[in-house]
C-alpha positions in Angstrom: 18.9 9.4 9.8 22.8 9.4 7.6 25.9 10.8 9.5 29.5 10.5 8.4 31.0 10.7 11.8 31.6 7.6 13.4 32.7 6.9 17.2 36.2 6.6 16.1 36.2 9.5 14.4 35.0 11.6 17.0 37.6 10.5 19.4 40.2 11.1 16.6 38.8 14.8 16.2 39.0 14.9 19.7 42.4 14.0 19.9 43.4 16.4 17.2 42.3 19.2 19.2 43.1 18.2 22.3 47.4 18.2 21.1 46.8 21.7 19.6 45.1 22.9 22.7 48.3 21.6 24.9 50.5 23.1 22.6 48.5 26.5 23.6 47.4 25.7 26.9 44.6 26.0 25.7 42.0 26.2 28.7 39.1 24.5 26.7 41.5 21.1 26.6 40.2 20.5 30.4 36.4 19.5 29.5 37.6 18.0 26.2 39.9 15.6 28.1 36.7 14.5 30.2 34.8 14.4 27.2 37.4 12.1 25.8 37.1 9.7 28.1 33.6 9.3 28.7 33.0 8.8 25.0 36.0 6.4 24.6 34.1 4.4 27.5 31.0 5.1 25.8 31.8 3.4 22.5 33.3 0.4 24.4 30.0 -0.1 25.9 28.2 -0.3 22.7 30.7 -2.5 21.3 29.9 -5.0 24.6 26.5 -4.4 23.3 25.6 -3.1 26.8 22.2 -1.8 25.8 18.5 -3.2 24.7 19.8 -1.2 21.4 23.3 -0.4 20.7 22.9 0.9 17.3 20.4 3.5 18.6 23.1 4.8 21.5 25.9 5.0 18.6 24.1 6.9 16.8 23.4 9.3 19.8 27.3 9.2 20.8 28.3 10.3 17.3 25.2 12.8 17.3 25.7 14.2 20.7 29.6 14.9 19.5 28.6 16.3 16.7 27.0 19.2 19.0 30.1 19.8 20.6 31.6 20.2 17.3 29.1 22.5 15.8 28.8 24.9 19.0 32.9 24.9 18.9 32.8 25.9 15.0 29.9 28.5 15.8 32.6 30.1 19.0 35.9 30.0 16.7 33.8 31.9 13.8 31.8 34.3 15.8 31.4 33.7 19.7 28.3 35.4 19.9 26.7 32.8 17.2 27.2 29.6 19.8 25.0 28.7 22.2 25.0 31.3 25.3 26.1 28.4 27.7 28.5 27.6 25.8 30.0 31.2 24.8 30.2 31.1 29.0 32.2 27.7 28.8 34.5 28.8 26.3 35.2 32.4 27.5 35.7 31.1 31.1 39.1 29.2 29.4 40.3 33.0 28.8 40.0 34.1 32.3 41.7 33.3 35.3 39.4 30.4 36.4 39.8 27.1 38.6 39.8 23.7 36.4 36.8 22.4 37.8 35.1 25.5 37.1 35.7 25.4 33.5 34.6 21.6 33.6 31.7 21.7 35.2 30.8 24.4 32.3 31.3 22.5 28.9 29.7 19.8 31.2 26.4 22.0 32.0 26.4 23.5 28.1 26.7 19.6 26.5 24.1 18.2 28.8 21.5 21.1 29.6 21.6 22.3 26.4 23.0 20.0 23.4 21.9 16.7 25.1 17.9 17.2 25.0 18.6 18.6 21.4 20.4 15.5 20.3 17.9 13.4 22.0 14.7 15.0 20.3 16.3 14.9 17.0 17.0 11.0 17.1 13.1 10.6 18.7 11.0 12.8 16.7 11.2 10.5 13.4 10.4 7.7 15.3 8.2 8.9 18.4 4.5 8.4 17.3 5.1 4.8 15.9 6.7 3.6 19.4 4.7 1.8 22.0 4.7 2.4 25.4 7.2 -0.5 25.9 9.3 1.1 22.9 9.3 4.7 24.3 10.7 2.9 27.9 13.1 0.6 26.0 14.8 4.2 24.6 14.7 5.6 28.3 16.6 2.6 29.6 18.9 2.6 27.3 19.4 6.6 27.7 19.7 6.1 31.4 22.0 3.2 31.0 24.8 5.6 30.3 24.6 6.9 34.0 26.3 3.7 35.1 29.4 4.4 32.6 29.1 8.1 33.3 29.8 6.8 37.3 32.4 4.9 36.6 34.3 7.3 34.8 33.9 10.1 37.1 37.2 8.8 39.2 39.4 8.5 36.3 38.6 12.4 35.0 39.5 13.1 38.2 42.8 11.4 38.4 43.8 11.9 35.6 42.4 15.3 34.4 41.5 17.5 37.1 44.1 16.4 39.7 47.5 16.7 37.9 46.0 20.7 37.0 45.0 20.7 40.3 46.9 19.2 43.3 44.6 20.0 46.3 42.0 18.0 44.9 44.1 15.0 45.9 43.8 15.8 49.2 40.3 16.1 48.8 40.0 12.5 47.4 42.0 11.6 50.6 39.4 12.9 52.9 36.1 12.7 51.2 37.1 9.5 49.6 34.2 7.9 47.5 31.3 10.4 48.4 33.5 12.8 46.2 32.8 11.0 43.3 29.1 9.8 44.5 28.1 13.8 44.6 29.7 14.5 40.8 28.1 11.3 39.7 24.6 12.1 41.5 24.8 16.1 39.6 25.4 14.6 36.1 23.0 12.2 36.9 20.5 14.6 37.5 21.4 16.7 34.8 20.9 14.3 31.9 17.3 13.1 33.6 16.3 16.7 33.2 17.9 16.8 29.7 15.3 13.7 29.0 12.3 15.0 30.0 13.1 18.5 28.1 14.0 16.2 25.3 10.5 14.8 25.5 8.5 17.6 25.8 10.0 19.1 22.5 9.2 16.3 20.6 5.5 16.2 21.9 5.4 20.2 22.2 2.3 20.9 19.6 3.5 23.8 17.5 6.8 26.2 17.2 5.4 28.3 20.0 5.2 26.1 22.3 8.9 24.3 21.4 10.5 27.7 21.5 9.6 28.1 24.9 11.1 24.5 26.0 14.1 25.2 24.5 14.2 28.8 25.5 13.6 27.5 29.6 16.5 24.7 28.8 18.6 27.6 28.0 17.6 29.9 31.0 18.4 26.9 33.3 21.6 26.1 31.8 22.9 29.8 32.1 21.2 29.9 35.8 23.9 26.8 36.1 26.7 28.4 34.8 26.6 31.7 36.8 26.4 29.1 40.1 29.5 27.5 39.1 30.9 31.1 38.1 30.0 32.6 41.5 28.5 35.6 39.5 25.4 36.1 41.8 27.3 35.3 44.9 27.2 32.2 47.6 23.2 32.2 47.4 23.3 30.6 43.8 25.9 28.0 44.4 23.5 26.8 47.5 20.6 26.7 45.5 22.3 25.0 43.0 23.1 22.4 45.3 19.9 22.3 46.9 17.9 21.8 43.6 20.7 19.0 42.1 20.8 16.6 45.5 16.9 17.6 47.0 
């Protein structure tokens, strides 16, 4: 599987976008700044070989970024052509929204929609030939990313969110590590669901079954997005928290 983009290329492309969006005060820069930090941490971890198969993780990292760029290009060309969760995420940046909402909407679209498709793409050609131990090795490398995300959450808050929303600095003081734990736990849950969905896609016996899995993924992502936007009121937010932290 050949791809022209590399990890450093992805970072450079993000930097170009970030600079352009800073100059125009484009709200999409909030998610991108977070994603840039996470991607940089991932590249460092791959270089340090913190995985069983660093080459596979590097390919996952790059292809995942390409899904983000592809969804962005689709939205720029025709918003209705982008995945629905990304439509909501990008539309929110044209509206009066909290920075935290914009960040969570982008994370939701990227993890709950893009990530399962990315993992499916990488696993599909090799899945049948992998032993149970090899499949577990892939899953272990995939889940090892959770630790990198957890270690980066505090930096995201300090460098991305708090400058834009100073009240969050007070929350950081009052809640301390609990705040980072809640965010990390939510992302961990989303990534675990993404893996399960990816395996369901790979093992789908026919196109109809696969289509049903994709439809469910997209519906779940839209439900989460509505909760983030308070579209269905406080009840939807409470339901989201019950589901994520049970």
